C-alpha positions as CSV (number, residue, x, y, z in Angstrom):
1,X,-12.8,-19.1,6.1
2,X,-15.5,-18.5,3.5
3,X,-15.0,-14.8,3.6
4,X,-11.3,-15.1,3.2
5,X,-11.7,-17.4,0.2
6,X,-14.1,-14.9,-1.4
7,X,-11.6,-12.1,-0.9
8,X,-8.8,-14.2,-2.4
9,X,-10.9,-15.0,-5.4
10,X,-11.7,-11.3,-5.8
11,X,-8.0,-10.5,-5.8
12,X,-7.6,-12.8,-8.9
13,X,-10.0,-10.6,-11.0
14,X,-9.0,-7.5,-12.8
15,X,-11.3,-5.3,-10.7
16,X,-10.1,-7.0,-7.5
17,X,-6.5,-6.2,-8.4
18,X,-7.4,-2.6,-9.0
19,X,-9.4,-2.4,-5.8
20,X,-6.2,-3.6,-4.1
21,X,-4.2,-0.9,-5.8
22,X,-6.6,1.8,-4.9
23,X,-6.5,0.8,-1.2
24,X,-2.7,0.8,-1.5
25,X,-2.9,4.3,-2.8
26,X,-4.9,5.3,0.2
27,X,-2.3,3.7,2.5
28,X,0.4,5.7,0.7
29,X,-1.6,8.9,1.2
30,X,-1.0,8.5,5.0
31,X,2.4,6.8,5.1
32,X,4.6,9.8,4.4
33,X,4.4,10.9,8.0
34,X,8.2,10.5,8.3
35,X,8.6,13.6,6.2
36,X,6.5,15.8,8.5
37,X,9.1,16.2,11.3
38,X,9.7,19.9,10.4
39,X,6.0,20.6,11.3
40,X,6.5,19.8,15.0
41,X,10.3,19.8,15.5
42,X,10.4,23.4,16.7
43,X,7.9,22.5,19.5
44,X,10.1,19.6,20.6
45,X,13.2,21.7,20.5
46,X,11.7,24.4,22.7
47,X,9.9,22.0,25.1
48,X,13.0,19.9,25.7
49,X,15.6,22.7,25.4
50,X,17.6,21.0,22.7
51,X,20.5,22.2,20.6
52,X,20.3,21.7,16.8
53,X,22.6,18.7,17.0
54,X,20.4,17.1,19.6
55,X,17.2,17.9,17.6
56,X,18.9,16.4,14.5
57,X,19.6,13.3,16.7
58,X,15.9,12.9,17.2
59,X,15.4,13.2,13.4
60,X,18.1,10.5,12.9
61,X,16.3,8.3,15.4
62,X,13.2,8.7,13.3
63,X,15.0,7.6,10.2
64,X,16.9,4.8,12.0
65,X,13.5,3.2,12.3
66,X,13.7,2.5,8.6
67,X,16.8,0.4,9.2
68,X,14.6,-2.1,11.0
69,X,12.6,-2.2,7.8
70,X,14.7,-5.3,7.1
71,X,12.3,-7.1,9.4
72,X,9.4,-6.1,7.1
73,X,11.4,-7.3,4.1
74,X,12.1,-10.7,5.7
75,X,8.5,-11.0,6.7
76,X,7.0,-10.0,3.3
77,X,7.6,-13.5,1.9
78,X,6.4,-15.3,5.0
79,X,3.3,-13.5,6.3
80,X,0.2,-12.2,4.6
81,X,-0.2,-8.5,3.6
82,X,-2.8,-7.8,6.2
83,X,-0.3,-8.7,9.0
84,X,2.3,-6.4,7.7
85,X,-0.2,-3.5,7.7
86,X,-1.4,-4.4,11.2
87,X,2.2,-4.2,12.6
88,X,2.9,-0.9,10.9
89,X,-0.3,0.7,12.1
90,X,0.2,-0.4,15.7
91,X,3.8,0.9,15.7
92,X,2.6,4.2,14.4
93,X,-0.1,4.5,17.0
94,X,2.4,3.9,19.8
95,X,5.3,6.0,18.4
96,X,3.3,9.1,17.4
97,X,0.9,8.7,20.3
98,X,3.7,9.0,22.8
99,X,5.1,12.1,21.0
100,X,1.6,13.6,21.1
101,X,1.4,13.1,24.9
102,X,4.7,15.0,25.4
103,X,3.9,17.9,23.0
104,X,0.4,18.3,24.4
105,X,1.6,18.4,27.9
106,X,-0.3,15.3,29.0
107,X,3.0,13.9,30.4
108,X,6.2,15.7,31.4
109,X,9.0,15.7,28.7
110,X,10.4,12.2,28.5
111,X,14.2,11.5,28.7
112,X,16.0,12.0,25.5
113,X,16.6,8.3,24.9
114,X,13.0,7.5,25.3
115,X,12.0,10.1,22.8
116,X,14.5,8.5,20.4
117,X,12.8,5.1,20.9
118,X,9.3,6.5,20.2
119,X,10.5,8.4,17.1
120,X,12.2,5.2,15.9
121,X,8.9,3.3,16.3
122,X,7.1,5.9,14.3
123,X,9.8,5.7,11.6
124,X,9.7,2.0,11.4
125,X,5.9,1.9,11.1
126,X,6.0,3.2,7.5
127,X,8.4,0.5,6.4
128,X,5.8,-2.2,7.1
129,X,3.1,-0.2,5.3
130,X,5.3,0.6,2.3
131,X,6.7,-3.0,2.0
132,X,3.1,-4.4,2.1
133,X,1.8,-2.1,-0.6
134,X,4.8,-2.1,-2.9
135,X,5.6,-5.8,-2.9
136,X,2.0,-6.8,-3.3
137,X,1.1,-4.3,-6.1
138,X,4.3,-4.8,-8.1
139,X,3.7,-8.5,-8.1
140,X,0.0,-7.9,-9.1
141,X,1.1,-5.6,-11.9
142,X,4.4,-7.1,-13.1
143,X,4.2,-5.6,-16.5
144,X,3.6,-2.1,-15.3
145,X,6.2,-1.7,-12.6
146,X,7.2,1.9,-13.5
147,X,3.6,3.3,-13.4
148,X,2.8,1.3,-10.2
149,X,5.9,2.6,-8.5
150,X,5.4,6.2,-9.6
151,X,1.8,6.1,-8.6
152,X,2.3,4.7,-5.1
153,X,5.4,6.7,-4.4
154,X,3.7,9.8,-5.8
155,X,0.9,9.6,-3.2
156,X,3.5,9.1,-0.5
157,X,4.9,12.5,-1.7
158,X,1.5,14.0,-1.4
159,X,0.9,12.7,2.1
160,X,3.0,15.3,3.8
161,X,1.0,18.1,2.1
162,X,-2.3,16.3,2.9
163,X,-1.5,16.1,6.6
164,X,0.0,19.7,6.8
165,X,-2.9,21.3,5.0
166,X,-5.7,19.4,6.8
167,X,-4.0,20.3,10.2
168,X,-3.7,23.9,9.1
169,X,-7.4,24.0,8.1
170,X,-8.8,22.3,11.1
171,X,-6.4,22.9,13.9
172,X,-4.5,26.0,13.0
173,X,-1.1,24.2,12.7
174,X,-1.2,23.0,16.3
175,X,1.7,20.5,16.7
176,X,-0.2,18.4,19.2
177,X,-3.2,18.0,16.9
178,X,-0.9,17.2,14.1
179,X,0.6,14.4,16.0
180,X,-2.8,13.0,16.9
181,X,-3.5,12.8,13.1
182,X,-0.2,11.0,12.5
183,X,-1.1,8.4,15.1
184,X,-4.8,7.7,14.4
185,X,-5.4,8.3,10.7
186,X,-2.8,5.7,9.4
187,X,-4.2,3.0,11.7
188,X,-7.8,3.7,10.4
189,X,-6.8,3.5,6.7
190,X,-4.6,0.4,7.2
191,X,-7.7,-1.3,8.8
192,X,-9.5,-0.9,5.5
193,X,-6.5,-2.0,3.4
194,X,-6.2,-5.2,5.5
195,X,-9.4,-6.4,3.9
196,X,-8.9,-5.6,0.2
197,X,-5.2,-5.5,-0.5
198,X,-4.2,-9.1,-1.4
199,X,-1.7,-10.7,-3.8
200,X,-3.4,-12.2,-6.9
201,X,-2.2,-15.0,-9.2
202,X,1.0,-14.3,-11.0
203,X,0.6,-12.7,-14.4
204,X,-2.8,-11.2,-13.9
205,X,-5.4,-11.5,-16.6
206,X,-4.0,-9.4,-19.4
207,X,-5.9,-6.4,-20.7
208,X,-2.9,-4.1,-20.9
209,X,-4.8,-1.4,-22.9
210,X,-7.5,-1.2,-20.2
211,X,-4.9,-1.2,-17.5
212,X,-3.2,1.7,-19.3
213,X,-6.5,3.6,-19.3
214,X,-7.0,2.9,-15.6
215,X,-3.5,4.1,-14.8
216,X,-4.1,7.3,-16.8
217,X,-7.4,7.9,-14.9
218,X,-5.8,7.5,-11.5
219,X,-2.8,9.6,-12.5
220,X,-5.1,12.4,-13.7
221,X,-7.0,12.3,-10.3
222,X,-3.6,12.4,-8.5
223,X,-2.5,15.4,-10.5
224,X,-5.9,17.1,-9.7
225,X,-5.3,16.5,-6.0
226,X,-1.8,17.9,-6.2
227,X,-2.9,21.0,-8.1
228,X,-5.7,21.5,-5.6
229,X,-3.3,21.4,-2.7
230,X,-0.8,23.6,-4.5
231,X,-3.5,26.2,-5.1
232,X,-4.6,26.1,-1.5
233,X,-1.1,26.6,-0.3
234,X,-0.3,29.5,-2.6
235,X,-3.6,31.3,-1.9
236,X,-3.9,30.4,1.8
237,X,-7.6,29.4,1.2
238,X,-7.3,26.2,3.3
239,X,-5.9,27.8,6.5
240,X,-7.5,29.9,9.2
241,X,-10.4,27.8,10.2
242,X,-14.1,28.5,9.6
243,X,-16.5,27.4,6.9
244,X,-14.0,27.9,4.1
245,X,-11.5,25.6,5.7
246,X,-14.2,22.9,6.4
247,X,-15.2,23.1,2.7
248,X,-11.5,22.8,1.7
249,X,-11.2,19.6,3.7
250,X,-14.5,18.1,2.5
251,X,-13.5,18.6,-1.2
252,X,-10.0,17.2,-0.5
253,X,-11.6,14.0,1.0
254,X,-13.9,13.6,-2.0
255,X,-10.8,13.9,-4.3
256,X,-8.9,11.3,-2.3
257,X,-11.9,8.9,-2.4
258,X,-12.3,9.4,-6.2
259,X,-9.8,6.7,-7.4
260,X,-12.3,4.2,-5.9
261,X,-14.4,4.8,-9.0
262,X,-11.9,2.9,-11.2
263,X,-12.4,-0.6,-9.6
264,X,-16.1,0.2,-9.2
265,X,-16.4,0.7,-13.0
266,X,-14.4,-2.4,-13.8
267,X,-16.6,-4.4,-11.4
268,X,-19.7,-3.1,-13.2
269,X,-18.3,-4.0,-16.6
270,X,-17.4,-7.5,-15.4
271,X,-20.9,-8.0,-14.0
272,X,-22.5,-6.8,-17.3
273,X,-20.2,-9.1,-19.3
274,X,-21.1,-12.0,-17.1
275,X,-24.8,-11.4,-17.5
276,X,-24.5,-11.2,-21.3
277,X,-22.4,-14.4,-21.4
278,X,-25.0,-16.2,-19.3
279,X,-27.8,-15.3,-21.7
280,X,-26.1,-15.8,-25.0
281,X,-24.9,-18.7,-27.0
282,X,-21.2,-19.1,-26.1
283,X,-20.2,-21.7,-28.7
284,X,-18.7,-19.2,-31.1
285,X,-16.9,-17.3,-28.4
286,X,-15.5,-20.6,-27.1
287,X,-14.2,-21.5,-30.5
288,X,-12.6,-18.2,-30.9
289,X,-11.0,-18.5,-27.5
290,X,-9.5,-21.9,-28.4
291,X,-8.2,-20.6,-31.7
292,X,-6.5,-17.7,-30.0
293,X,-5.0,-19.8,-27.2
294,X,-1.8,-20.8,-29.0
295,X,-1.1,-17.2,-29.9
296,X,-1.6,-16.1,-26.3
297,X,0.7,-18.9,-25.1
298,X,3.4,-17.7,-27.5
299,X,2.9,-14.1,-26.3
300,X,3.3,-15.3,-22.7
301,X,6.5,-17.2,-23.5
302,X,8.0,-14.2,-25.3
303,X,7.3,-11.9,-22.4
304,X,8.2,-14.3,-19.6
305,X,11.9,-13.5,-19.8
306,X,11.5,-10.2,-18.2
307,X,8.0,-9.1,-17.3
308,X,6.7,-12.2,-15.6
309,X,8.8,-14.4,-13.3
310,X,12.2,-13.4,-14.8
311,X,14.4,-15.5,-17.1
312,X,16.2,-18.7,-16.1
313,X,19.9,-19.0,-15.9
314,X,22.3,-21.9,-16.6
315,X,22.4,-24.4,-13.7
316,X,25.2,-23.5,-11.3
317,X,26.0,-20.2,-13.0
318,X,26.0,-16.8,-11.4
319,X,22.9,-14.8,-12.4
320,X,23.3,-11.9,-14.7
321,X,21.5,-8.6,-14.3
322,X,17.9,-9.1,-15.1
323,X,17.7,-12.6,-13.7
324,X,16.5,-13.7,-10.3
325,X,19.1,-13.1,-7.5
326,X,19.2,-14.5,-4.0
327,X,20.0,-12.0,-1.3
328,X,23.6,-13.2,-1.2
329,X,23.9,-12.9,-5.0
330,X,22.5,-9.4,-5.0
331,X,24.7,-8.2,-2.1
332,X,27.9,-9.6,-3.9
333,X,27.0,-7.8,-7.1
334,X,29.0,-4.6,-7.7
335,X,26.0,-3.1,-9.5
336,X,23.9,-3.4,-6.4
337,X,26.4,-1.3,-4.4
338,X,26.7,1.3,-7.3
339,X,22.9,1.7,-7.1
340,X,23.1,1.8,-3.3
341,X,25.7,4.5,-3.2
342,X,24.0,6.7,-5.8
343,X,20.7,6.3,-3.9
344,X,22.5,7.5,-0.8
345,X,23.7,10.7,-2.5
346,X,20.2,11.6,-3.6
347,X,18.0,10.6,-0.7
348,X,20.5,11.4,2.0
349,X,20.9,15.0,1.0
350,X,17.2,15.4,0.3
351,X,16.4,14.2,3.8
352,X,18.8,16.7,5.3
353,X,16.7,19.5,3.7
354,X,13.3,18.0,4.8
355,X,14.5,17.4,8.3
356,X,15.9,20.9,8.7
357,X,13.4,23.0,6.8
358,X,12.1,24.4,10.1
359,X,15.5,25.7,11.1
360,X,16.4,26.7,7.5
361,X,13.3,28.8,7.4
362,X,14.1,30.6,10.7
363,X,17.7,31.2,9.5
364,X,16.4,32.8,6.3
365,X,13.9,35.0,8.2
366,X,10.6,33.0,7.8
367,X,8.3,32.6,10.8
368,X,6.2,29.8,9.2
369,X,7.7,27.1,7.1
370,X,4.6,25.1,6.4
371,X,4.5,26.4,2.8
372,X,7.9,25.0,2.1
373,X,7.0,21.6,3.7
374,X,4.0,21.5,1.4
375,X,6.0,22.5,-1.6
376,X,8.5,19.8,-1.0
377,X,5.7,17.3,-0.7
378,X,3.7,18.4,-3.7
379,X,6.6,18.7,-6.1
380,X,7.9,15.4,-4.7
381,X,4.6,13.9,-5.9
382,X,5.1,15.4,-9.4
383,X,8.6,14.0,-9.5
384,X,7.5,10.5,-8.5
385,X,4.5,10.1,-10.7
386,X,6.1,11.7,-13.8
387,X,9.3,9.7,-13.6
388,X,7.6,6.4,-13.2
389,X,5.4,6.8,-16.3
390,X,8.1,8.6,-18.4
391,X,10.8,6.1,-17.6
392,X,8.5,3.3,-18.6
393,X,7.6,5.0,-21.8
394,X,11.2,5.5,-22.9
395,X,12.1,1.9,-22.0
396,X,9.3,0.7,-24.3
397,X,10.1,3.1,-27.2
398,X,13.8,3.8,-27.0
399,X,15.3,1.1,-24.6
400,X,16.7,4.0,-22.4
401,X,17.9,2.6,-19.1
402,X,15.8,3.7,-16.1
403,X,18.8,4.9,-14.1
404,X,19.3,7.7,-16.6
405,X,16.5,9.6,-14.9
406,X,18.2,9.3,-11.6
407,X,21.3,10.8,-13.1
408,X,19.3,13.8,-14.5
409,X,17.7,14.3,-11.0
410,X,21.1,14.5,-9.4
411,X,22.1,17.4,-11.7
412,X,19.0,19.3,-10.9
413,X,19.3,18.6,-7.2
414,X,22.8,19.9,-7.1
415,X,21.6,23.1,-8.9
416,X,18.9,23.4,-6.2
417,X,21.4,23.3,-3.4
418,X,23.6,25.9,-5.1
419,X,20.5,28.2,-5.4
420,X,19.8,27.8,-1.6
421,X,23.5,28.4,-0.8
422,X,23.3,31.8,-2.6
423,X,20.4,32.7,-0.3
424,X,18.8,35.1,-2.7
425,X,15.1,36.2,-2.2
426,X,12.9,33.2,-2.9
427,X,15.8,30.8,-2.9
428,X,14.3,28.6,-0.2
429,X,11.0,28.3,-2.1
430,X,12.8,27.4,-5.4
431,X,15.1,25.0,-3.5
432,X,12.3,23.2,-1.8
433,X,10.5,22.7,-5.1
434,X,13.6,21.4,-6.9
435,X,14.8,19.2,-4.1
436,X,11.3,17.8,-3.5
437,X,10.8,16.9,-7.2
438,X,14.3,15.3,-7.6
439,X,13.9,13.4,-4.3
440,X,10.6,12.0,-5.7
441,X,12.3,11.0,-9.0
442,X,15.0,9.1,-7.1
443,X,12.5,7.1,-5.0
444,X,10.1,6.3,-7.9
445,X,12.8,5.2,-10.3
446,X,15.0,3.2,-7.9
447,X,12.1,1.0,-6.7
448,X,11.3,-0.7,-10.1
449,X,15.0,-0.6,-11.1
450,X,15.8,-2.9,-8.2
451,X,13.2,-5.4,-9.3
452,X,14.3,-5.3,-12.9
453,X,17.9,-5.9,-12.2
454,X,17.6,-8.4,-9.3
455,X,14.2,-10.0,-9.7
456,X,11.0,-10.2,-7.7
457,X,11.5,-13.3,-5.6
458,X,13.3,-11.6,-2.8
459,X,12.2,-8.1,-3.7
460,X,10.8,-7.2,-0.3
461,X,14.1,-7.7,1.4
462,X,16.2,-6.1,-1.4
463,X,13.9,-3.0,-1.3
464,X,14.4,-2.7,2.5
465,X,18.2,-3.0,2.2
466,X,18.1,-0.1,-0.2
467,X,15.9,1.8,2.2
468,X,18.8,1.6,4.7
469,X,20.0,4.6,2.8
470,X,17.3,6.7,4.5
471,X,18.7,6.3,8.1
472,X,22.3,6.3,6.9
473,X,21.8,9.4,4.8
474,X,19.9,11.1,7.6
475,X,22.7,10.4,10.0
476,X,25.5,11.5,7.6
477,X,23.9,14.6,6.0
478,X,21.3,15.7,8.6
479,X,22.7,14.4,11.9
480,X,26.4,15.1,11.3
481,X,26.8,17.5,8.5
482,X,23.9,19.9,9.0
483,X,23.9,19.5,12.8
484,X,27.6,20.2,13.4
485,X,27.9,23.0,10.9
486,X,24.8,24.7,12.2
487,X,25.9,24.5,15.8
488,X,29.3,25.9,14.8
489,X,27.5,29.0,13.5
490,X,24.7,29.3,16.2
491,X,24.6,31.2,19.4
492,X,23.2,29.9,22.7
493,X,19.8,31.1,24.0
494,X,18.6,31.4,27.6
495,X,17.1,28.2,29.0
496,X,19.2,26.0,26.7
497,X,19.4,25.3,23.0
498,X,20.8,27.6,20.3
499,X,19.7,29.5,17.2
500,X,21.2,30.9,14.1
501,X,19.9,33.6,11.7
502,X,21.4,34.4,8.4
503,X,22.5,32.9,5.1
504,X,25.8,31.7,6.6
505,X,24.0,29.1,8.8
506,X,23.6,26.5,6.1
507,X,25.7,27.7,3.2
508,X,28.5,25.2,3.6
509,X,26.0,22.5,4.2
510,X,24.4,23.2,0.8
511,X,27.7,23.3,-1.0
512,X,28.8,20.0,0.4
513,X,25.5,18.4,-0.6
514,X,25.9,19.7,-4.1
515,X,29.2,18.0,-4.4
516,X,27.7,14.8,-3.1
517,X,25.1,15.0,-5.9
518,X,27.9,15.3,-8.4
519,X,29.3,12.0,-7.1
520,X,25.9,10.5,-7.4
521,X,25.6,11.6,-11.0
522,X,28.8,9.8,-11.9
523,X,27.5,6.6,-10.2
524,X,24.2,6.8,-12.0
525,X,25.9,7.2,-15.4
526,X,28.0,4.2,-14.7
527,X,24.9,2.1,-13.8
528,X,23.2,3.2,-17.0
529,X,26.2,1.9,-19.0
530,X,26.2,-1.4,-17.1
531,X,22.5,-2.0,-17.5
532,X,22.0,-1.2,-21.2
533,X,21.7,-4.9,-22.1
534,X,19.0,-5.5,-19.5
535,X,16.9,-2.6,-20.8
536,X,17.4,-3.6,-24.4
537,X,16.0,-7.0,-23.5
538,X,13.0,-5.5,-21.7
539,X,12.5,-3.2,-24.8
540,X,12.4,-6.2,-27.1
541,X,10.0,-8.1,-24.9
542,X,7.6,-5.2,-24.8
543,X,7.7,-4.8,-28.6
544,X,7.2,-8.5,-29.1
545,X,4.1,-8.5,-26.9
546,X,2.7,-5.4,-28.6
547,X,3.1,-6.9,-32.0
548,X,1.5,-10.2,-31.0
549,X,-1.5,-8.3,-29.5
550,X,-1.9,-6.3,-32.8
551,X,-1.8,-9.5,-34.8
552,X,-4.4,-11.2,-32.6
553,X,-6.7,-8.2,-32.9
554,X,-6.3,-8.0,-36.6
């Protein structure tokens, strides 16, 4: 009890909130395992003698696990963060552990339906982890939702490249070893996060300038990690085993641990400040604090409409966008379904590429697709981390609605699909970069948008309702569209299964997905128009708070 009280008190300090965010970053580094299916899908296809449609069925089962993320959303307001993390890590251990036993030959191939169950368990595990870190961190940093979302979702994007490159360096891309990592590493990291990731008091303790510097530092470290992984992939330094590969992994681990320096420095500053206060005459400081209190209260009231607990509405009236919504109110809002449908067009088509990269690479003549998997992951990171920070900047300076960046990503994604449909030399490389970046933008922008339009009170469940687009999109675009059209072009192979080689295998798939992105673009533009008032209000709130801080300092 004493230890729990001490940890809760720590979560209320600035350095405690940042320690929680850093441990959340580490959880996100290992929670993108759902995007790694292409790394071991070919082993499953060969071992079980599956057609492409059957293999895509396993992929859909993995993504269907996210549909049960509604349970995590419901639980997020009722159970502590550590329990959400514990459930997610246990599910991952069971789901990926069973797949490892099959791929390694420890047990005979399981019936198809049982494999679907274990893939579903693995898929659902990440919803508990993501819900725990996103809901807790966005509530801890209510005034920095864009940067928090971009940072956390950015590290999810990097996680695929981290797993892929570490497996390539240590285990020579062995699928069985890869699955061991997916089972064990997330459970270990979540055990650490269970201790330090806690929700602090609403509103935090101010210090926006120092928070901005901390975000900039962690973002810079994240970019360094992404560039390091990118250089390793392009040069092949990390692969092949030996001393060089061991050094590559060691440096990567140091880089991943480096964000921990931010809360450590904040804790040291807090300790130094406390020591000075204990040894100095505090009368003048106390007088200054009392004089500044009315101004701080005024600032808090000016900002409370949007950045804190959301603005109030007239009794009995239906909430407007930007006010707190119940689940029923959100689900009966046309704007929610516009956002839901546009999200489907972006993430559904992106998942189709990620789930089928292995077969797309074979169709275009590549024996190893690990480079494309890593490119999708790394550029997904750049899309996520950049869009979160940039969209926040333009809300503050120009009142530009956040969904505008989703609209821009749909245009670029459609262009990427057209490039892949043309099947020119290097088109799969270009396409994986573009699709990865735009997929990242879509995830990082939609997460804070949902909280800004419908509030934070039921955010955990609203977020997981939106995430239903992942299994739905996977089923429509990967399971049905890509699976059926590929099998129509493929030829049977001895022993069961089929294969297809040539640009024609996926051309029609890419063209249909480009058309879907055009529809998504129209929906995002519509949402931009309908949310202009909300973002104008957020813009004014940020300006008012900045002006008040300047007056207080002067």
